[in-house]
Structure formats: C-alpha cells, structure tokens
C-alpha positions as CSV (number, residue, x, y, z in Angstrom):
1,M,-110.4,-14.3,-108.1
2,A,-108.4,-11.1,-108.6
3,L,-107.6,-8.3,-110.6
4,Q,-104.8,-7.9,-113.0
5,L,-103.6,-4.6,-113.8
6,E,-100.1,-3.2,-114.3
7,T,-99.2,-1.2,-110.9
8,K,-95.4,0.8,-110.6
9,Y,-94.5,0.5,-106.8
10,K,-91.8,1.6,-105.4
11,G,-89.8,0.8,-108.7
12,V,-91.5,-2.6,-109.5
13,T,-94.1,-3.2,-111.7
14,A,-96.5,-5.5,-109.9
15,N,-99.6,-6.7,-111.5
16,Y,-101.8,-8.8,-108.9
17,W,-104.5,-7.2,-107.0
18,R,-106.9,-9.2,-104.6
19,I,-109.5,-8.3,-102.1
20,N,-108.5,-8.9,-98.6
21,D,-111.3,-7.6,-96.9
22,F,-114.7,-5.6,-97.5
23,N,-117.3,-4.2,-95.3
24,H,-120.8,-3.0,-96.6
25,N,-122.7,-0.4,-94.9
26,D,-126.5,-0.8,-95.3
27,I,-127.6,2.6,-94.2
28,T,-125.0,4.4,-96.5
29,D,-125.1,1.7,-99.1
30,K,-121.5,2.0,-99.4
31,A,-118.8,-1.0,-99.4
32,I,-115.1,0.2,-97.9
33,V,-112.8,-2.7,-99.8
34,S,-109.4,-3.5,-99.2
35,L,-107.1,-4.8,-101.9
36,W,-103.7,-6.1,-101.6
37,L,-101.0,-5.6,-104.5
38,Y,-98.6,-8.6,-105.1
39,L,-96.0,-8.6,-107.8
40,N,-98.0,-11.5,-109.4
41,E,-100.1,-14.3,-108.7
42,A,-97.0,-17.0,-108.0
43,S,-95.8,-14.6,-105.6
44,K,-99.5,-14.3,-103.7
45,D,-99.2,-18.2,-104.1
46,E,-95.9,-18.3,-102.1
47,S,-96.9,-16.6,-99.2
48,L,-99.7,-13.8,-98.3
49,E,-96.5,-12.4,-96.5
50,N,-95.5,-11.0,-100.1
51,T,-98.0,-8.2,-100.1
52,L,-96.7,-5.0,-101.4
53,T,-99.2,-2.6,-100.2
54,R,-102.9,-2.2,-100.3
55,R,-105.3,0.3,-101.4
56,V,-108.7,0.9,-99.9
57,V,-111.7,1.4,-102.3
58,T,-115.3,2.9,-101.5
59,I,-117.9,1.7,-103.6
60,D,-120.9,3.7,-103.6
61,D,-124.5,2.7,-104.6
62,I,-123.2,-0.8,-103.9
63,S,-127.0,-2.6,-104.1
64,S,-126.7,-1.6,-107.6
65,I,-124.2,-4.1,-108.6
66,L,-125.8,-6.9,-111.1
67,I,-125.0,-10.8,-110.7
68,P,-122.7,-11.8,-113.3
69,D,-123.7,-13.4,-116.6
70,D,-121.4,-16.4,-116.1
71,L,-121.5,-18.2,-112.7
72,S,-119.5,-21.1,-113.9
73,A,-116.4,-20.1,-111.6
74,I,-118.8,-19.3,-108.5
75,K,-118.4,-21.7,-105.6
76,N,-120.4,-20.2,-103.1
77,A,-122.0,-16.8,-102.2
78,R,-118.9,-15.2,-100.8
79,D,-117.3,-15.9,-104.2
80,L,-120.6,-14.4,-105.8
81,L,-120.6,-11.2,-103.7
82,K,-116.7,-11.3,-104.4
83,T,-116.9,-11.3,-108.4
84,M,-119.7,-8.5,-108.1
85,I,-117.6,-6.4,-106.3
86,Y,-114.6,-6.9,-108.9
87,D,-117.0,-6.2,-111.6
88,K,-117.9,-2.7,-109.5
89,I,-114.2,-1.8,-108.9
90,K,-113.4,-2.2,-113.0
91,T,-116.0,0.6,-113.7
92,L,-113.8,3.1,-111.4
93,P,-111.3,5.2,-113.5
94,E,-108.6,4.4,-111.3
95,W,-109.1,0.7,-112.5
96,A,-109.8,1.2,-116.1
97,G,-108.0,-1.8,-118.2
98,A,-108.2,-4.4,-115.1
99,I,-109.2,-7.8,-116.2
100,D,-110.3,-10.7,-114.4
101,C,-107.6,-13.5,-113.2
102,W,-109.3,-16.8,-112.2
C-alpha cells in the first residue's frame, strides 16, 4: 500500500508516497513516520534506489486510530498497522486529496 498525491519536487511531478519506516512512542502517544517519494509506482518497483526525497510526519494521538472497515487487502498485522497509519496521514491538511494505492 502507498498514497498517491501529486507532488512537485525539483521540477518533476511525482505521485507515489510509501511508508519506509515508523516508530511509535507509547509515552507520548506519537508516531514518527518516514515516507519516501517516488516518481510513480513503476519507478518504485524498478528499484528502491529511485527515491526522490523523504518526508517525516509526526502523528499525534496515535491510539485514536481506527481499524479500517475493509480488511480484504490486509495480509498481516504490519499491513494492518500501516493501513491505519496511512488513513491517519490522509487526515492531515498537507495530505488532503491523497488516495490509497494498493
């Protein structure tokens, strides 16, 4: 899973954001999420070295994340957690308009 959101970067329009890493702090109830930007899904599939840039997002109140209604594409617990994090990211103003890529 990833997010599709058109993003201008160094004169190029890219649209494929994928979680590379995340860390949850139980004490502060925050998650630090590292998303990598690729030109598109195909460029990510060619090589993980095709990363254009990285954006770090802090998500507050991580315990308020809800389990998605549709679990058909979820294969394991990590996929479930990433799906829930993507859903929370989409609520942030700078990610308005982002859509899921399966």
